DOKELUM-393900 format. One line per field, with one value per residue: residue number from 1; y, x negated, z of N, C-alpha, C, O, CB in turn; residue in three letters. Coordinates in steps of 0.02 Angstrom, whole numbers, plus 50000, padded with zeros to 5 digits. Each point is the difference from the previous one (the first is absolute). Glycine has a CB too. Example, Ala and Ser with C-alpha at 12.3 -4.5 7.8 and 13.67 -1.06 7.14 Angstrom:
! DOKELUM-393900
num	[1_2]
n_py	[49716_50112]
n_px	[49340_49923]
n_pz	[50390_49902]
ca_py	[50059_50059]
ca_px	[50045_49958]
ca_pz	[50000_50003]
c_py	[50060_50055]
c_px	[49955_50039]
c_pz	[50000_50037]
o_py	[49999_50055]
o_px	[49948_49975]
o_pz	[50033_50008]
cb_py	[49942_49913]
cb_px	[50147_49966]
cb_pz	[50029_49884]
residuo	[ALA_SER]
***
This chain:
! DOKELUM-393900
num	[1_2_3_4_5_6_7_8_9_10_11_12_13_14_15_16_17_18_19_20_21_22_23_24_25_26_27_28_29_30_31_32_33_34_35_36_37_38_39_40_41_42_43_44_45_46_47_48_49_50_51_52_53_54_55_56_57_58_59_60_61_62_63_64_65_66_67_68_69_70_71_72_73_74_75_76_77_78_79_80_81_82_83_84_85_86_87_88_89_90_91_92_93_94_95_96_97_98_99_100_101_102_103_104_105_106_107_108_109_110_111_112_113_114_115_116_117_118_119_120_121_122_123_124_125_126_127_128_129_130_131_132_133_134_135_136_137_138_139_140]
n_py	[54263_50131_50087_50056_49912_50122_49939_49863_50036_49961_50071_49920_49876_49997_49908_49956_50050_49900_50014_50059_50025_50138_50119_50127_50079_50128_50051_49982_50020_50095_50141_49917_49840_50040_49874_49873_49928_49962_49986_49880_50087_50168_50051_50069_50132_49936_50102_49938_50192_49912_50058_50129_49995_50003_49912_50134_50018_50111_49935_49946_50096_49954_49868_49968_50116_49889_49914_50101_50027_49825_49949_50083_49945_49868_49997_50054_49852_49917_50115_50064_50097_50106_50074_50046_49980_50087_49867_50125_50119_49930_49976_49943_49858_49942_49893_49983_49895_49959_49853_49959_49908_49952_50137_49923_50129_50021_49977_50164_49927_50054_49953_49815_50023_50031_49898_50018_49924_50175_50023_50108_50010_50172_50046_49943_50090_50041_50002_50089_50113_50028_50087_49854_50074_50097_50027_49977_49967_49966_50127_49912]
n_px	[46316_50172_49926_50125_49870_50003_50149_50035_49830_49990_49895_50031_49852_50035_49842_50088_49856_50086_49777_49982_49937_50050_49976_49879_49951_50119_49875_49862_50084_50044_49895_50129_49959_50024_50100_49951_49892_50143_50107_50081_49932_49962_50133_49853_50172_49920_50069_50022_49933_50125_50146_49978_50184_49920_49900_50111_49825_50095_50072_49833_50023_50128_50008_49890_50087_50119_49910_49971_50127_50032_49890_50099_50182_49971_49935_50096_50070_49849_50017_49860_49872_49986_49865_50053_49820_50007_49941_50005_49910_49895_49945_49983_50169_49995_49885_50038_50162_49935_49842_50158_50093_49890_50063_50005_49977_50212_49972_50007_49979_50202_49957_49895_50141_49876_50053_49967_50128_50013_49866_50135_50194_49914_50111_50012_49911_50132_49881_50163_49880_50166_49847_50064_50199_49978_50200_49943_49833_49902_50091_50086]
n_pz	[46505_50080_49958_49964_49873_49976_49922_50180_49980_50122_49982_50180_49994_50140_49972_50096_49987_50079_49972_50138_49858_49993_50105_50000_49844_50072_50051_49856_49900_50081_50004_50071_50064_50145_49943_49870_50097_50027_49846_50048_49822_49932_49912_49940_49959_49822_49889_49904_49969_49945_50053_49961_49914_49874_50024_50148_50074_50032_50000_50062_50137_49982_49998_50125_50092_49966_50043_50194_50023_49967_50045_50114_49979_50043_50084_50038_49974_50060_50130_49877_50077_49792_50007_49831_50034_49853_49923_49929_50070_50184_49789_50075_49984_49817_50106_50115_49902_49880_50130_50110_49887_49870_49942_49845_49972_50027_50164_50040_50096_49980_50131_50040_50010_50111_49989_50128_50064_49999_50047_50003_49994_49970_50115_49874_49956_49908_49895_50038_49935_49944_49950_49905_49986_49874_50067_49861_49986_50103_50078_50074]
ca_py	[50011_50030_50090_50035_49995_50031_49970_49930_49960_49966_49975_49993_49927_50005_49940_49999_49941_49999_49977_50047_49996_50042_50028_50011_50040_50084_50067_50039_50030_50062_50044_49999_49924_49974_49956_49971_49943_49951_49984_49917_49970_50039_49963_50036_50027_50006_50009_49955_50059_49963_49987_50096_50037_50036_49985_50045_49993_50001_49957_49949_50026_49997_49954_49952_50044_49979_49915_49999_50025_49954_49955_50018_49995_49934_49995_50041_49967_49929_50015_49994_50048_50006_50061_49995_50029_50020_49975_50054_49987_49995_49976_49947_49956_49964_49942_49952_49951_49985_49929_49961_49963_49985_50027_50016_50076_50049_50003_50051_50009_50070_50024_49943_49983_49954_49991_49974_50023_50070_50008_50029_49996_50093_50024_50059_50084_50032_50055_50068_50084_50008_50043_49976_49987_50063_49994_50023_50027_49994_50065_49997]
ca_px	[50002_50046_49970_50011_49942_49998_50033_49988_49948_49956_49930_49984_49981_49980_49962_50019_49936_50022_49944_49951_49934_50041_50025_49952_49949_50060_49994_49962_50026_50067_49980_50045_49996_49964_50048_50011_49960_50030_50048_50032_49965_49979_50010_49942_50041_49970_50019_49970_49997_50011_50079_50042_50006_49957_49925_50000_50002_50074_50070_49994_49986_50076_50029_49976_50039_50067_49995_49984_50043_50041_49939_49991_50061_49995_49963_50044_50075_49991_49970_49948_49979_49981_49959_49973_49958_49983_49942_49982_49957_49919_49964_49937_50046_50044_49956_49969_50051_50031_49955_50019_50047_49997_50059_49954_49956_50073_50031_49965_50009_50012_49995_50019_50040_50012_50046_49987_50026_49994_49970_50015_50051_50029_50089_50005_49973_50012_49940_50043_49991_50027_49965_49970_50050_50005_50072_50025_49922_49960_50018_50079]
ca_pz	[49928_49988_49993_49931_49935_49939_49940_50034_50002_50072_49971_50056_50027_50076_50044_50098_50048_50080_50038_50052_49961_49940_50050_50028_49941_49979_50029_49967_49942_50005_50064_50047_49989_50076_50036_49969_50035_50047_49980_49990_49954_49960_49916_49962_49971_49950_49950_49940_49942_49942_50022_49999_49964_49974_50039_50040_50057_50021_50028_50036_50077_50037_50009_50056_50061_50028_50007_50063_50060_50038_50048_50070_50018_50023_50076_50072_50022_50040_50074_49962_50019_49930_49979_49931_49999_49911_49974_49936_49928_50025_49978_50048_50041_49915_49982_50050_50008_49927_49991_50066_49993_49948_49951_49941_50001_50015_50051_50071_50088_50022_50081_50074_50065_50067_50064_50076_50039_50039_50056_50026_49956_49981_49977_49932_49997_49933_49976_49971_50018_49945_49957_49929_49940_49933_49942_49944_49957_50051_50029_50034]
c_py	[50009_50052_50026_50016_50028_49954_49915_49962_49976_49979_49988_49910_50013_49920_50019_49968_49988_49949_50052_50024_50080_50081_50079_50036_50070_50052_50034_50019_50061_50050_49994_49937_49982_49935_49942_49952_49936_49984_49930_50009_50087_49973_50062_50023_50019_50002_49989_50073_49979_49988_50064_50042_50048_50015_50084_49988_50030_49980_49950_50005_50005_49949_49928_50040_49989_49934_49995_50018_49940_49952_50033_50010_49915_49962_50024_49965_49937_50005_49993_50060_50015_50063_49995_50049_49995_49975_50062_50071_50011_49952_49953_49934_49972_49937_49961_49933_49961_49931_49964_49941_49983_50025_50018_50065_50037_50013_50057_49997_50067_50015_49897_50016_49956_49979_49969_50009_50067_50006_50046_50020_50090_50014_50025_50078_49999_50051_50061_50078_50019_50063_49960_49973_50075_49972_50033_50009_50023_50070_50003_49972]
c_px	[50095_50028_50031_49908_50005_50033_49978_49940_49948_49962_49961_49978_49980_49980_50014_49956_50010_49921_49951_49949_50009_50021_49936_49934_50058_49961_49925_50006_50043_49984_50059_50038_49998_50053_50028_49957_50040_50068_50014_50002_50001_50025_49979_50063_49953_50052_49999_50027_50046_50082_50041_50030_49963_49928_49989_49949_50040_50068_49962_49986_50063_50041_49964_50012_50061_49998_49956_50053_50046_49986_50012_50084_50008_49984_50023_50060_49998_49966_49910_49964_49938_49977_49970_49936_49972_49922_49966_50007_49938_49977_49975_50066_50041_49940_49990_50081_50004_49909_50033_50058_49990_50036_49974_50009_50080_50056_49959_50024_50040_49995_50015_50016_49964_50030_49968_50069_49973_49972_50015_50082_50013_50085_49996_49997_50033_49943_50047_49971_50029_49976_49984_50077_50031_50078_50016_49921_49968_50020_50059_50024]
c_pz	[49986_49996_49960_49968_49969_49944_50029_49976_50043_50015_50066_49999_50058_49991_50064_50002_50074_50027_50032_49977_49968_50047_50025_49942_49973_50023_49966_49952_49978_50052_50078_50033_50060_50017_49966_50011_50044_49979_50008_49927_49971_49940_49957_49956_49922_49957_49961_49964_49931_50006_50007_49925_49955_50002_50048_50069_50053_50031_50018_50092_50036_50005_50060_50076_49987_50026_50097_50047_50009_50028_50074_50012_50035_50047_50056_50021_50018_50077_49992_50000_49898_49982_49931_49990_49916_49977_49929_50026_50034_49950_50028_50061_49931_50010_50030_50014_49944_50006_50081_49997_49931_49933_49932_49969_49975_50061_50050_50050_50017_50068_50023_50046_50049_50021_50071_50029_50035_50045_50020_49953_50021_49994_49947_49983_49919_49964_49968_50037_49934_49948_49925_49965_49951_49971_49939_49961_50040_50054_50035_50072]
o_py	[49971_50026_49955_50015_49977_49947_49963_49939_49985_49941_49996_49955_50056_49952_50054_49943_50042_49963_50052_50050_50054_50054_50059_50041_50051_50033_50061_50045_50033_49985_49989_50005_49947_49943_49971_49950_49939_49958_49963_49946_50048_49945_50059_49950_50050_49972_50018_50024_50040_49995_50017_50011_50059_50048_50016_49952_49969_50015_49967_49955_49987_50002_49951_49969_50051_49975_49960_49966_49984_49972_49964_49990_49978_49959_49970_49993_49964_49955_49993_50048_49959_50052_49954_50062_49952_49991_50036_50015_50036_49945_49940_49945_49945_49943_49943_49946_49940_49944_49939_49948_49983_49972_50026_50039_50056_50035_50005_49998_50053_50052_49953_50031_49939_50038_49984_50028_50001_49962_50018_49993_50031_49965_50037_50045_49957_50040_50052_50023_49981_50018_50026_49961_50059_49946_50057_49981_50032_49984_50048_50002]
o_px	[50030_50056_50019_49949_50050_49969_49970_50004_49943_49995_49939_50030_49981_50025_50013_49987_50016_49996_49975_49978_49976_49971_50008_49957_49983_49965_49993_49959_50010_49992_49988_50059_50029_49978_50045_50011_49993_50029_49954_49981_50001_49996_50012_50036_49964_50054_49943_50057_50036_50036_50058_49968_49991_49964_49941_50015_50024_50029_50033_50003_50017_50034_50024_50021_50016_50028_50015_50016_50014_50042_50019_50007_49998_50036_50007_50016_50046_49984_49961_50034_49969_50033_49962_49999_49987_49948_49953_50042_49962_50022_50001_49980_50026_50013_49989_49995_50014_50001_49996_49998_50055_50002_49946_50038_49999_50051_49941_50061_49970_49973_50027_49970_49993_50037_49942_50048_49945_50020_49961_50009_50035_50048_49955_50025_50025_49963_49975_49984_49986_50032_49985_50003_49996_50012_50025_49985_50032_50027_50014_50059]
o_pz	[49954_50008_49962_50029_49972_49996_49963_49993_49983_50018_49996_49971_50016_49971_50026_49982_50042_50049_49978_50028_50017_50000_49982_50019_49970_49962_49992_49992_49950_50059_50059_50018_50013_50008_50031_49967_50004_50035_50016_49977_50038_49974_50012_49995_50006_50008_49989_49996_49970_49950_49987_49950_50014_49985_50009_50035_50047_50052_50041_50042_50058_50052_50028_50049_50030_50048_50044_50048_50058_50036_50046_50061_50058_50027_50053_50059_50018_50039_50047_49983_49966_50002_49983_50000_49963_50032_49986_50043_49967_50017_49985_50019_50012_50018_49982_50030_50006_49973_49999_50034_49978_49945_49986_50028_50025_50003_50016_50008_50008_50017_49969_50043_49995_50032_50014_49973_50027_50044_50044_49939_50040_49981_49978_50035_49963_50030_49979_50055_49943_49951_49947_49952_50015_49971_49997_49943_50042_50053_50036_50016]
cb_py	[49943_49908_50041_50059_49952_50118_50154_50053_50053_50049_50077_50165_49889_50155_49918_50055_50002_50034_49854_49896_49793_49809_49791_49856_49810_49928_49896_49925_49868_49931_50107_50093_50041_50195_50124_50120_50165_50085_50129_50020_49789_50092_49850_49977_49991_49983_50014_49805_49993_49946_49882_50014_49906_49972_49883_50067_50007_50006_50058_50009_50082_50088_50110_49971_50040_50094_50001_50053_50151_50056_50017_50075_50127_50060_50034_50125_50099_49989_49946_49871_50005_49868_50064_49908_50033_50135_49815_49906_50008_50072_50136_50208_50130_50187_50101_50181_50125_50230_50115_50166_50062_49958_50024_49847_49918_49930_49868_50075_49888_49953_50236_49915_50068_49990_49996_50010_49887_50059_49932_50026_49808_50050_49995_49873_50066_49948_49850_49886_50037_49922_50036_49991_49825_50073_49929_50082_50000_49943_49998_49983]
cb_px	[49830_49934_49876_50198_49931_49927_50013_50116_50088_50051_50058_50053_49986_50064_49890_50127_49888_50185_50037_50045_50010_50100_50066_50099_49935_50166_50082_49995_49972_50107_49953_49942_49918_49972_49982_50040_49920_49904_50034_50105_50035_49915_50106_49824_50114_49848_50060_49955_49831_49834_49907_49928_50070_50127_49987_50106_49890_49914_50072_49959_49884_49968_50025_49879_49913_50029_49955_49878_49984_50008_49871_49853_50040_49959_49911_49956_50009_49997_50165_50019_50054_50041_50011_50123_50005_50131_50107_50007_50114_49985_49998_49881_49986_50039_49974_49893_50043_50096_49859_49971_50017_49967_50118_49959_49829_49936_50107_49914_49906_50093_50052_49973_50109_49930_50149_49821_50091_50055_49971_49851_50019_49834_50094_50034_49830_50158_49915_50142_49896_50055_49962_49850_50044_49827_50018_50146_49997_49873_49931_49957]
cb_pz	[50015_50010_50055_50021_50021_50045_49918_50017_49942_49996_49884_50078_49890_50106_49902_50062_49888_49941_49948_50051_49948_49922_50053_50074_49970_50065_50133_50053_50053_49915_49829_49925_49887_50052_50025_49979_50005_50058_49925_50135_49946_50090_50005_50010_50122_50024_50040_50014_50073_50042_50080_50151_50055_50020_49863_49909_49908_49893_49887_49827_49910_49918_49841_49860_49987_49876_49766_49914_49917_49912_49849_49942_49839_49903_49895_49902_49912_49837_50025_49957_50233_49973_50136_49957_50178_49975_50058_49862_49924_50118_49972_50004_50124_49861_49974_50045_50064_49936_49918_50021_50112_50135_50113_49951_49925_49890_49958_49942_50019_49897_50044_49944_49940_49987_49894_50044_49970_49930_49939_50125_49958_49929_50118_49960_50127_50017_49983_49935_50139_50120_50167_50093_50076_49977_50092_50110_49862_49861_49883_49867]
residuo	[MET_ALA_ALA_PRO_SER_ALA_MET_SER_LYS_ASP_PRO_TRP_ARG_PHE_ILE_VAL_ILE_GLU_GLN_THR_GLU_THR_LEU_GLY_LYS_LEU_PRO_LYS_LEU_LEU_PRO_GLY_GLY_ALA_MET_LEU_SER_THR_ALA_ALA_ALA_ALA_ILE_VAL_VAL_CYS_GLY_ASP_GLN_GLU_ALA_ALA_PHE_ASP_ARG_SER_VAL_SER_TYR_MET_LEU_GLN_ASP_CYS_SER_ALA_ALA_ILE_GLU_ASN_LEU_LEU_ILE_CYS_ALA_HIS_GLY_LEU_GLY_LEU_GLY_GLY_CYS_TRP_VAL_GLY_VAL_HIS_PRO_ASP_GLU_LYS_ALA_ILE_GLN_GLY_LEU_LYS_LEU_LEU_LEU_GLU_LEU_PRO_ALA_ALA_VAL_VAL_PRO_ILE_ALA_VAL_VAL_SER_LEU_GLY_ILE_PRO_GLY_GLU_GLU_PRO_GLY_PRO_ARG_THR_ARG_TYR_HIS_ALA_GLY_PHE_VAL_HIS_ARG_GLU_ARG_TRP_GLY_ALA]
***
């Protein structure tokens, strides 16, 4: 919850899932979430649109994304494996999670972070590409 937030509105909300039964239901709702059935835990990161700056979905998504990245960095620092499983904007996944987790109308599931003991330890990588960085203006 130390992530930056537009106008410090902090619209993020978290649901911690540890029960095997609930974890087992998540992959049926999330196309990229097969690992959730064997995860030690999962954190569903939601955004409360009523709490977001200007009630904006865009600001809510940015704020929650910053919180998700912090969760992943913290998990890694604790020696845990973590995986960001996107939910928004998949309407079928959103509605499935809203129903399963009994979310209020204004609360939107953004992503699920799978947590557990890592099954592998890949080396560091970079996705840096010099062509993606521009100086002062696009063509520079």
